[in-house]
C-alpha positions in Angstrom: 48.1 11.8 1.3 44.8 10.0 1.6 42.5 12.8 2.5 44.2 15.2 -0.4 43.7 11.9 -2.8 40.2 12.1 -2.0 40.0 15.7 -2.1 40.9 15.5 -5.7 38.5 13.1 -6.7 35.7 15.3 -5.5 36.9 18.5 -6.8 37.1 16.7 -10.4 33.8 15.4 -9.8 32.5 18.9 -9.0 33.9 20.4 -12.0 32.0 18.1 -14.0 28.8 18.8 -12.5 29.5 22.4 -13.1 29.9 21.7 -16.9 26.6 19.9 -17.0 25.0 22.8 -15.0 26.5 25.5 -17.7 25.4 23.3 -20.4 21.9 22.7 -19.6 21.2 26.3 -18.3 22.4 28.1 -21.3 19.2 28.6 -23.2 17.6 29.5 -20.3 17.1 29.5 -16.6 13.4 30.4 -15.9 10.8 28.9 -13.7 9.3 26.5 -16.2 12.8 24.9 -17.0 13.2 24.9 -13.1 10.1 23.2 -12.4 9.3 21.1 -15.5 12.3 21.1 -17.8 9.7 22.7 -20.4 8.2 19.0 -20.6 10.9 18.0 -23.0 12.7 15.1 -21.2 13.5 11.7 -22.8 11.9 8.9 -20.8 14.9 6.5 -20.9 17.2 9.5 -19.3 14.7 10.1 -16.7 14.7 6.3 -15.9 18.2 6.1 -15.2 18.4 9.3 -13.4 15.4 8.0 -11.2 17.6 5.1 -10.1 20.1 7.7 -8.6 17.5 9.9 -7.0 15.9 6.6 -5.1 19.4 5.0 -4.2 21.2 7.5 -2.0 24.4 7.5 -0.2 22.5 6.0 2.8 21.6 3.0 0.5 25.4 2.6 -0.6 26.7 2.2 3.1 23.5 1.1 5.0 22.4 -1.8 2.9 25.5 -3.6 2.8 25.9 -3.0 6.5 22.4 -4.3 7.3 23.3 -7.9 6.4 25.1 -8.3 9.8 22.1 -8.0 11.8 19.3 -8.9 9.3 20.9 -11.1 6.4 19.5 -10.2 3.1 16.0 -9.9 4.3 15.7 -6.8 2.9 15.2 -8.0 -0.5 11.8 -9.1 0.7 11.0 -5.3 0.7 12.6 -4.9 -2.4 10.1 -7.3 -4.3 7.4 -5.3 -2.7 9.0 -2.0 -4.4 8.1 -3.4 -7.6 4.7 -3.7 -7.5 4.4 -0.5 -5.9 6.0 1.1 -8.9 3.1 -0.6 -11.1 0.4 1.1 -9.0 2.4 4.5 -9.7 2.8 3.9 -13.5 -1.0 2.9 -13.9 -2.9 4.5 -11.2 -1.3 7.7 -10.0 0.4 8.7 -13.5 -2.7 8.7 -15.3 -4.4 10.9 -12.9 -1.3 13.5 -12.7 -1.2 14.0 -16.4 -4.8 14.1 -16.8 -5.1 17.2 -14.4 -1.6 18.6 -16.0 -0.1 19.3 -12.8 3.5 21.1 -11.9 3.2 19.8 -8.4 1.3 16.5 -7.5 -0.2 18.1 -4.5 -2.6 20.4 -6.9 -4.8 17.1 -7.1 -5.8 17.6 -3.4 -6.9 21.0 -4.2 -9.1 19.7 -6.9 -10.6 16.7 -5.0 -10.7 18.3 -1.4 -10.1 21.9 -1.3 -7.2 24.5 -0.6 -6.7 23.4 3.2 -6.2 19.9 2.1 -3.8 21.0 -0.5 -1.5 22.8 1.9 -1.8 20.0 4.4 -0.4 17.6 1.8 2.2 20.1 0.6 3.5 21.0 4.1 3.5 17.1 5.0 5.9 16.8 2.1 8.0 19.6 2.8 8.7 18.6 6.4 9.0 14.7 5.5 11.4 15.5 2.5 13.6 17.9 4.3 14.1 15.8 7.2 14.6 12.6 5.4 16.9 14.1 2.6 19.1 15.9 5.1 19.3 12.4 7.2 20.7 11.0 3.9 23.1 13.5 3.2 24.2 13.3 6.9 25.6 10.0 6.4 27.9 11.0 3.5 29.1 14.3 5.1 29.9 12.0 8.2 32.1 9.7 6.2 34.0 12.3 4.3 34.6 13.9 7.5 36.1 10.9 9.1 38.1 10.2 6.0 39.2 13.7 4.8 38.4 16.6 7.0 39.4 15.5 10.6 42.9 15.2 9.4 43.0 18.7 8.5 40.8 20.0 11.7 38.2 21.3 9.7 34.7 21.2 11.5 31.8 19.2 10.7 29.7 22.4 10.3 32.3 23.6 7.7 32.1 20.2 5.8 28.3 20.4 5.7 27.9 23.9 4.5 30.8 23.0 1.8 28.8 20.2 0.3 25.5 21.9 0.4 27.1 25.0 -1.3 28.5 22.6 -4.1 24.8 21.4 -4.7 23.4 24.5 -4.6 25.6 26.0 -7.0 25.1 23.5 -9.8 21.3 23.0 -9.1 20.1 26.7 -8.8 19.9 27.8 -12.2 18.0 25.3 -14.4 16.8 23.3 -11.3 15.3 19.9 -12.8 16.2 20.6 -16.2 20.1 20.1 -15.1 19.2 17.9 -12.2 17.9 14.9 -14.6 21.4 15.1 -16.5 23.4 15.4 -13.6 21.6 12.4 -11.6 21.7 10.6 -14.8 25.9 11.0 -14.6 25.7 10.3 -11.1 23.6 6.9 -11.5 26.0 5.5 -14.0 29.1 6.5 -11.5 27.9 4.6 -8.4 26.5 1.6 -10.1 30.0 1.4 -11.8 31.4 1.9 -8.3 29.3 -0.9 -6.8 30.1 -3.5 -9.5 34.0 -2.5 -8.8 34.0 -2.5 -5.3 32.4 -6.2 -5.4 35.0 -7.2 -8.0 37.8 -5.9 -6.0 36.7 -7.6 -2.8 36.0 -10.8 -4.4 39.3 -10.4 -6.0 41.1 -10.3 -2.6 39.1 -13.4 -1.5 40.5 -15.3 -4.6 37.0 -16.1 -6.0 35.8 -16.0 -9.6 32.2 -15.3 -10.3 31.1 -19.1 -9.6 33.0 -19.0 -6.5 31.3 -15.4 -5.2 28.0 -17.2 -5.9 28.9 -20.2 -3.9 30.5 -18.2 -1.2 27.3 -16.1 -0.8 24.9 -19.1 -0.8 26.6 -21.0 1.6 27.0 -18.2 4.0 24.6 -18.1 7.2 23.6 -14.5 6.1 22.2 -15.2 2.8 18.7 -16.0 4.1 16.3 -13.8 2.3 12.6 -15.0 3.1 11.2 -15.2 6.8 7.7 -17.1 6.9 8.1 -18.7 10.1 7.9 -15.5 12.7 5.1 -13.5 12.6 6.2 -11.5 15.5 9.3 -10.5 13.6 9.5 -7.2 11.8 11.4 -9.1 8.9 8.3 -11.5 8.3 7.8 -11.6 4.1 4.3 -10.4 4.4 5.0 -7.3 6.5 8.2 -6.6 4.5 6.6 -7.2 1.1 3.4 -5.0 1.5 5.7 -2.3 3.7 7.8 -2.1 0.7 4.9 -1.9 -1.8 3.4 1.2 0.0 6.5 2.9 0.9 7.1 2.8 -2.8 3.6 4.1 -3.2 4.3 7.0 -1.0 8.0 7.7 -1.0 7.6 7.9 -4.6 4.2 8.2 -6.2 3.2 10.6 -3.6 6.4 12.4 -3.4 7.3 15.7 -5.4 10.7 15.0 -5.5 10.2 11.4 -7.3 7.6 12.7 -9.4 9.0 15.8 -10.6 11.3 14.0 -12.9 8.3 12.0 -14.4 6.2 15.3 -15.1 8.9 16.5 -17.3 8.3 13.9 -19.9 5.9 15.0 -22.5 3.5 12.0 -22.9 1.9 9.5 -20.1 2.9 6.8 -22.0 6.5 7.4 -21.9 6.6 8.5 -18.2 4.9 5.0 -17.7 7.8 3.5 -19.6 10.1 5.1 -17.4 8.5 4.0 -14.3 8.5 0.5 -15.0 11.6 0.2 -16.6 13.5 1.9 -13.2 11.3 -0.3 -11.2 12.9 -3.5 -12.8 16.2 -2.0 -12.0 16.0 -2.0 -8.4 16.1 -5.8 -7.5 19.1 -6.5 -9.1 20.9 -3.5 -8.0 19.8 -4.2 -4.0 20.6 -7.6 -4.5 24.1 -6.6 -5.6 24.3 -4.2 -2.6 23.4 -7.1 -0.3 25.8 -9.5 -1.8 28.4 -7.2 -0.8 27.4 -7.0 2.5 27.9 -10.7 2.6 31.3 -10.6 0.7 32.6 -7.9 3.4 31.3 -10.2 6.3 33.3 -13.2 4.7 36.5 -10.9 4.1 36.4 -9.5 7.7 36.4 -13.2 9.2 39.2 -14.5 6.8 41.4 -11.3 7.8 40.4 -11.1 11.5 39.1 -7.3 11.2 36.9 -6.2 14.0 34.2 -4.8 12.9 32.6 -1.6 14.2 29.7 -1.4 16.4 27.4 0.7 13.9 26.6 -1.3 10.7 26.5 1.8 9.0 30.4 2.4 9.1 31.3 -1.6 8.0 31.8 -0.6 4.3 33.5 2.7 5.0 35.9 1.2 7.5 37.2 -1.6 5.2 37.3 0.4 2.1 39.3 2.7 3.7 41.5 0.8 5.9 41.7 -2.7 4.4 41.3 -2.5 0.6 43.7 0.1 -0.7 43.5 3.4 -2.2 42.0 2.0 -5.6 38.9 0.8 -4.0 39.1 3.7 -1.4 38.8 6.0 -4.7 36.1 3.9 -6.2 34.4 4.0 -2.7 34.2 7.9 -2.4 33.1 8.3 -6.1 30.1 6.1 -5.5 28.7 7.6 -2.1 29.2 11.0 -3.4 27.7 10.4 -6.8 24.7 8.4 -4.9 24.6 11.2 -2.3 24.6 14.2 -4.6 21.7 12.5 -6.8 19.4 12.3 -4.0 20.1 15.5 -2.2 20.2 17.9 -5.4 16.9 16.2 -6.7 15.1 16.6 -3.1 16.3 20.3 -2.8 15.0 21.4 -6.4 11.7 19.5 -5.2 11.3 21.3 -2.2 11.7 24.6 -3.8 9.2 23.8 -6.5 7.0 22.6 -3.8 7.3 25.6 -1.7 7.2 27.9 -4.6 4.1 26.3 -6.5 2.0 25.0 -3.4 2.8 27.5 -0.6 3.4 31.0 -2.5 1.1 29.9 -5.7 3.7 30.5 -8.1 3.1 29.6 -11.8 5.6 27.6 -13.8 5.0 30.1 -17.2 3.8 33.8 -16.4 2.3 36.2 -19.1 3.5 39.0 -17.2 7.4 39.3 -17.7 7.5 41.6 -14.9 6.1 39.0 -12.7 8.1 36.3 -14.1 11.1 38.1 -13.2 9.8 39.0 -9.6 8.9 35.0 -9.4 12.4 33.9 -10.5 14.0 36.1 -8.1 11.6 34.8 -5.2 12.3 31.1 -6.4 16.3 31.5 -6.1 15.8 32.9 -2.5 13.3 29.9 -1.3 16.2 27.6 -2.9 19.0 29.4 -0.8 16.7 29.5 2.2 16.0 25.7 1.8 19.8 25.1 1.6 20.1 26.6 4.9 17.6 24.6 6.5 19.2 21.5 5.3 22.5 22.7 7.3 20.7 23.0 10.2 18.9 19.9 10.2 22.0 17.6 9.4 23.8 19.5 12.3 20.8 18.2 14.6 21.1 14.7 13.4 24.6 14.6 14.2 24.0 15.7 17.7 21.0 13.1 17.9 22.9 10.0 16.2 21.4 6.9 14.8 22.8 3.5 14.4 20.9 2.6 10.8 19.9 6.0 8.9 17.9 3.7 6.5 15.8 2.3 9.1 15.1 5.7 10.6 14.1 7.3 7.2 11.9 4.5 6.7 10.2 4.9 10.2 9.8 8.6 9.6 8.3 8.1 6.4 5.6 5.5 8.2 4.9 8.8 10.3 4.7 11.7 7.8 3.7 9.8 4.4 0.7 7.8 6.2 -1.7 10.8 6.0 -0.7 11.2 2.2 -1.6 7.9 1.6 -4.9 8.3 3.1 -5.5 11.5 1.4 -4.9 10.0 -1.9 -6.4 6.6 -1.8 -9.7 8.0 -0.1 -9.6 10.3 -2.8 -9.3 7.9 -5.7 -11.8 4.9 -4.3 -14.3 7.0 -2.3 -17.1 9.4 -3.8 -17.6 11.3 -0.7 -16.1 14.7 0.1 -14.6 15.5 3.5 -15.4 19.0 4.9 -12.0 20.5 3.8 -11.3 22.8 7.1 -11.2 19.8 9.2 -8.7 17.7 7.1 -5.8 19.3 8.6 -6.9 18.0 12.1 -7.4 14.4 10.7 -3.9 14.5 8.7 -2.1 15.6 12.2 -4.0 13.4 14.5 -3.5 10.0 12.6 0.5 10.2 13.2 -0.1 11.0 16.7 -2.7 8.0 17.1 -0.2 5.7 15.5 2.6 6.5 18.1 0.3 5.8 21.0 -0.6 2.3 19.2 3.2 1.7 19.0 3.9 2.3 22.6 0.9 0.2 23.8 1.7 -2.7 21.4 5.1 -2.9 23.1 4.4 -2.5 26.4 1.4 -4.6 26.5 2.1 -7.4 24.3 6.0 -7.0 23.7 5.2 -6.6 19.7 7.4 -4.1 17.8 5.4 -2.5 15.2 7.5 -2.2 12.0 7.1 -0.4 8.6 3.2 -1.7 8.8 2.9 1.4 10.7 2.6 3.1 7.3 -0.8 1.2 6.1 -2.1 1.8 9.7 -1.7 5.6 9.4 -3.1 5.4 6.2 -6.2 3.7 7.5 -6.4 6.0 10.6 -6.4 8.8 8.0 -9.1 7.3 5.7 -11.5 6.6 8.7 -11.1 10.1 10.0 -11.8 11.6 6.3 -14.8 9.5 6.2 -16.1 10.7 9.7 -15.8 14.2 8.4 -17.4 13.7 5.2 -21.1 14.4 4.2 -22.3 11.2 2.6 -25.2 13.1 0.6 -22.4 15.5 -0.9 -20.8 13.5 -3.6 -18.1 14.4 -6.2 
């Protein structure tokens, strides 16, 4: 009964997404629509859609779950996020609009040369497809447990089904459709979050004042850590890591920036970035508050919590809060997961077509345009298949906390992008383009060695600050292969 109930919710939701796809692709499904939405998006619509892109299904289950081990210290990183968004709005966006880019990695071509350009694009492609697959894996795993295990459906079939759904509504008009589907999905998952908090509070017999008191008096309400410099939760490590993670995972990420580049003017794009940057603190605080309430609920009802933190919310929602909360929970995680995955799939297709295959958004040759559209659709399908393979690989490996794994991956793969962009923006020397790929590959390898050495010799666990070290090593390497007398 439960599995059929959940499946009906998903089917209705899928029908709504297909309707949006039909409405947005009626007037055209060419490459300009797919890559740039004809540069006609409204900033306030994009701002809401961007929240859905950035807060995935992983956030929906991992952030409440991390409270058990890390309290509410994740907010330290969230505070850093906002300052990262200011850098994006007032440093990176003016550059992208000045160059009139379809993908943001075109800057590397103009600043360094073609080798650097392809290097940046490949780092994004590898980083994004693994990170997006990890996000989607968690939701596929939850749906498998809640629905498809009862029917004997293999996990691979579940994954293929989810990817097929996303491909169906995104393959025609790409980012033009995604902006509106993500807008809807953001509204849905925020509504679901609020309703779940309300339902848990009701079962605890707490009004608003009672909720505030219960959270503030909980031993898990700690936000700031100033007294432990070794801890990965130290405020300064978390704050600056959050700031730079936002710069690289949003400002240097085609997935996150593609929606911004569909807005006609720079001023409106900046309004978009600042406004959704403001939204992250209250939304993430609500996720963490839910985590505290879940722990209180479990303690009062003698519920044995699962060992894996990511499973705390799914287990309580599905087994202890009734069918209404279960339906809300499923709606929330599916909306959050789809809004992240569909955007990633579109951005990966765009980057591969534009950066690797040198495809143009607008072609003057009608025959070439038809050929490019056909190629784009093949690429879109191929990347969908790669998504499936990576999700199955993650299933074989497993992870206790997917969100920590994603941020750790970002520290390695986005570090070279951080070094490339900031070296390009704040120095005048020009590296030898043909050597740049070697520097970009060497930096993460050196970081891995540093991490191992620090742990074995000093018992120091390197956290997200690895991203800054990675970017710094990349910048030093670029300087080493630069000619001082060859300035730009």
